[in-house]
ZAMARGU-4260 file (C-alpha; in steps of 0.2 Angstrom, whole numbers, plus 5000, padded with zeros to 4 digits):
<rodrens>
0) 4960/5030/5054 | 4973/5017/5047 | 4964/5002/5051 | 4950/5011/5039 | 4960/5013/5026
5) 4968/4995/5026 | 4948/4989/5027 | 4941/5001/5013 | 4956/5000/5001 | 4964/4982/5002
10) 4955/4969/5012 | 4940/4970/5006 | 4942/4975/4988 | 4956/4963/4983 | 4955/4951/4997
15) 4937/4952/4998 | 4936/4951/5018 | 4921/4960/5022 | 4921/4955/5042 | 4937/4953/5052
20) 4927/4943/5064 | 4922/4929/5055 | 4935/4927/5039 | 4948/4913/5042 | 4961/4921/5030
25) 4963/4935/5041 | 4969/4934/5060 | 4979/4947/5075 | 4995/4945/5080 | 4994/4957/5096
30) 5008/4972/5098 | 5019/4966/5111 | 5026/4951/5100 | 5033/4964/5086 | 5036/4965/5069
35) 5046/4945/5069 | 5031/4938/5073 | 5022/4947/5058 | 5037/4940/5045 | 5039/4924/5054
40) 5020/4921/5051 | 5024/4923/5031 | 5041/4917/5029 | 5034/4900/5037 | 5020/4902/5025
45) 5007/4901/5037 | 5001/4917/5030 | 5002/4924/5012 | 5005/4944/5019 | 5005/4956/5034
50) 5002/4971/5038 | 5007/4981/5054 | 4999/4998/5057 | 5000/5013/5069 | 4990/5012/5084
55) 4976/5022/5085 | 4978/5039/5095 | 4969/5045/5111 | 4961/5057/5101 | 4953/5046/5085
60) 4946/5034/5099 | 4939/5050/5109 | 4930/5054/5090 | 4926/5037/5088 | 4916/5036/5104
65) 4910/5055/5106 | 4901/5050/5089 | 4891/5034/5094 | 4902/5024/5082 | 4911/5007/5086
70) 4931/5005/5083 | 4935/4989/5071 | 4940/4973/5077 | 4956/4974/5087 | 4960/4993/5083
75) 4960/4998/5102 | 4972/4986/5107 | 4983/4992/5122 | 5001/4990/5131 | 5004/4984/5145
80) 4990/4975/5147 | 4981/4975/5169 | 4985/4962/5178 | 4970/4953/5182 | 4966/4938/5195
85) 4982/4941/5206 | 4973/4949/5218 | 4958/4958/5222 | 4953/4974/5233 | 4936/4976/5237
90) 4929/4992/5235 | 4916/4996/5248 | 4909/5013/5256
</rodrens>
């Protein structure tokens, strides 16, 4: 997966980012915000660089799940998000 290549070839060896969950030097921009959001954060000086990756395919997701492994942080982002909290329909017998 692209996210694995990014982690093993760039984030860990070059930038020293071992844990994406706790390292304060890394952040996530949701796919719905687009490349312009990445460019803005770099152009403003808020971030030094940005990476945009292709989404994980459903086959990759199934392969990881079937092998008992866990997906890397934020690699399972999907759009559109399901609406939540607008209404609840109880499922009863």
